C-alpha positions as CSV (number, residue, x, y, z in Angstrom):
1,M,-32.7,34.8,-7.8
2,E,-36.0,33.2,-6.9
3,N,-34.8,30.0,-9.0
4,I,-31.6,29.7,-7.2
5,L,-33.4,30.0,-3.8
6,E,-35.6,27.1,-4.7
7,I,-32.7,24.9,-5.8
8,Y,-29.8,26.1,-3.4
9,P,-30.7,28.4,-0.9
10,E,-27.2,28.7,0.4
11,S,-25.6,29.6,-2.9
12,P,-23.1,32.5,-2.9
13,Y,-24.8,33.4,-6.2
14,I,-27.9,34.6,-4.3
15,K,-25.7,37.1,-2.2
16,L,-23.8,38.1,-5.5
17,L,-27.2,38.8,-7.4
18,A,-28.7,40.8,-4.3
19,I,-25.4,43.1,-4.3
20,R,-26.0,43.6,-7.9
21,Y,-29.7,44.3,-7.6
22,I,-29.3,46.7,-4.6
23,N,-26.4,48.6,-6.9
24,K,-29.1,49.1,-9.6
25,M,-31.5,50.5,-7.1
26,E,-28.9,52.9,-5.6
27,R,-28.4,54.2,-9.2
28,N,-32.0,54.7,-9.8
29,V,-32.3,56.5,-6.5
30,L,-29.3,58.2,-5.8
31,T,-28.7,59.5,-9.4
32,R,-30.4,62.8,-10.6
33,Y,-32.3,62.5,-13.6
34,N,-33.9,65.5,-15.1
35,H,-34.3,65.2,-19.0
36,S,-36.8,67.7,-20.4
37,N,-38.4,65.0,-22.5
38,A,-38.6,62.4,-19.8
39,T,-41.9,61.0,-18.5
40,D,-42.9,61.6,-15.1
41,D,-41.9,57.9,-14.0
42,T,-38.4,58.4,-15.2
43,R,-38.1,62.3,-14.1
44,F,-37.1,62.2,-10.7
45,S,-34.4,63.8,-8.3
46,F,-32.1,62.7,-5.7
47,M,-33.5,60.4,-3.3
48,Q,-37.0,60.8,-4.7
49,P,-37.7,57.3,-5.9
50,S,-39.9,57.0,-9.0
51,G,-43.1,54.9,-9.1
52,K,-41.1,52.3,-11.1
53,V,-38.6,52.1,-8.6
54,L,-41.0,51.7,-5.8
55,A,-42.8,49.0,-7.6
56,E,-39.7,47.2,-8.2
57,Y,-39.2,47.5,-4.2
58,E,-42.2,45.9,-3.4
59,R,-41.3,43.1,-5.6
60,G,-37.7,43.0,-4.0
61,Q,-39.0,43.1,-0.8
62,K,-40.8,39.9,-1.1
63,V,-38.1,37.9,-2.6
64,I,-35.8,39.1,0.2
65,K,-38.3,38.3,3.0
66,A,-38.8,34.8,1.2
67,V,-35.0,34.5,1.6
68,M,-34.9,35.6,5.0
69,N,-37.7,33.2,6.1
70,H,-36.2,30.3,4.5
71,P,-35.0,27.4,6.9
72,K,-31.8,26.8,5.2
73,V,-30.8,30.4,4.9
74,S,-28.3,30.8,7.6
75,D,-27.0,34.4,7.4
76,K,-30.2,36.1,8.4
77,D,-28.2,39.1,9.6
78,F,-27.0,40.0,6.2
79,W,-30.5,39.8,4.6
80,A,-32.0,41.8,7.3
81,L,-29.1,44.7,6.8
82,Y,-29.9,44.3,3.0
83,L,-33.7,44.8,3.3
84,A,-33.0,47.4,5.9
85,H,-30.7,49.3,3.1
86,L,-33.1,48.8,0.4
87,S,-36.2,50.1,2.7
88,F,-33.9,53.2,3.4
89,L,-33.5,54.0,-0.3
90,C,-37.2,53.8,-0.7
91,K,-38.0,55.8,2.0
92,D,-39.6,53.1,3.9
93,Y,-37.8,54.5,7.3
94,Q,-39.9,52.7,9.9
95,Q,-39.0,49.3,8.2
96,A,-35.4,50.1,7.8
97,S,-35.0,51.3,11.4
98,A,-36.8,48.1,12.6
99,L,-34.7,45.9,10.7
100,I,-31.6,47.5,11.8
101,D,-32.4,47.1,15.5
102,S,-33.2,43.3,14.8
103,V,-29.5,42.8,13.8
104,R,-27.6,41.0,16.5
105,T,-24.2,40.2,14.4
106,T,-20.6,40.1,15.4
107,K,-19.4,40.2,11.9
108,P,-17.1,43.1,11.4
109,K,-18.1,43.9,7.9
110,L,-21.9,43.9,8.9
111,L,-21.5,46.0,11.8
112,K,-20.0,48.4,9.7
113,Q,-22.7,48.3,7.2
114,K,-25.1,48.5,10.0
115,S,-23.5,51.8,11.1
116,R,-23.4,53.1,7.8
117,T,-27.2,52.4,7.1
118,Q,-28.2,53.6,10.7
119,F,-26.2,56.7,10.2
120,S,-27.8,57.3,6.5
121,L,-31.4,56.7,8.0
122,Y,-30.4,59.3,10.9
123,L,-29.4,61.9,8.4
124,A,-32.4,61.4,6.1
125,Q,-35.0,61.9,8.9
126,L,-33.3,65.3,10.1
127,K,-35.5,68.2,9.5
128,F,-32.5,70.7,9.5
129,I,-28.9,70.5,10.4
130,G,-27.6,73.0,13.3
131,T,-24.5,72.8,15.1
132,D,-25.3,69.9,17.4
133,E,-26.3,67.9,14.4
134,E,-23.2,68.7,12.6
135,K,-20.9,67.8,15.5
136,R,-22.8,64.3,15.9
137,S,-22.5,63.7,12.0
138,A,-18.9,64.5,12.4
139,N,-18.4,62.1,15.3
140,T,-20.4,59.5,13.7
141,C,-18.5,60.0,10.2
142,K,-15.0,59.4,12.2
143,R,-16.3,56.0,13.5
144,V,-18.5,54.8,10.5
145,M,-16.6,55.8,7.5
146,P,-12.8,54.9,6.8
147,M,-11.9,58.2,5.2
148,K,-11.4,61.3,7.2
149,I,-13.7,64.0,6.7
150,S,-12.6,67.7,7.5
151,S,-14.3,70.4,9.0
152,T,-14.4,72.1,5.8
153,K,-15.7,69.0,4.1
154,L,-18.4,68.8,6.6
155,S,-19.5,72.4,6.4
156,V,-19.9,71.8,2.7
157,I,-22.1,68.8,3.2
158,S,-24.0,70.7,5.7
159,I,-24.5,73.6,3.2
160,R,-25.6,70.9,0.6
161,C,-28.1,69.5,3.1
162,R,-29.4,72.7,4.0
163,R,-30.1,73.7,0.3
164,T,-31.8,70.4,-0.4
165,T,-33.9,71.0,3.3
166,A,-34.9,74.1,1.4
167,K,-36.3,72.4,-1.7
168,H,-37.5,69.1,-0.3
169,S,-36.8,67.1,3.0
170,L,-33.2,66.7,3.9
171,L,-31.7,63.5,2.5
172,T,-28.2,62.7,2.1
173,T,-25.7,60.0,2.7
174,V,-22.0,60.8,3.5
C-alpha cells in the first residue's frame, strides 16, 4: 500500500487493499481462538486483540495517517472512518471517537458506516445493559442496520452481552 501511495495516491487499489486489510484485522479480533496448544500471542477471545494484532495496528495506523495527510488524497472522510473502525477494533476508543466526530461527509455509504462504528463504540463502552440501554440499542439498530431486529433477538443479544460482561467487559457489535 505504501508503494502505491507514493506512485499514485488516488489509485482505487489503495482502498481495495485497505478494505482487505481491515477484513483481516476483523477476522483476527472478532473470531474466537482457543486452541489448547496455542501460544499466548495466538490464544485470545472475542474482542481481545493479541499482541501481534496490536503491533499490526500500530503499523497500519502509521500508513493510514500518511494516506490521510497526503495532499493528493481527496477522500479524507473515508480514511478517517477507516482508521476509526480500526481503532475501535483495537480498543483505542478515544481515537475512534475523535475520528468519528471529525467526519463531515454527505455521502450516504460513509454516513451509514459512521453510524455503525459509532453504535459499536457505544456498545463497547457500556458497563452493563439495562432497560434504557436495550431501548436505545433497539432504536439505533432500526436506524443503522438494514435488517429488522425483533425484540426476541435483541433480548438474546442483551443476554449474551450480560454474559460477556460477567467475564470481561461488554464488547459486541450487532
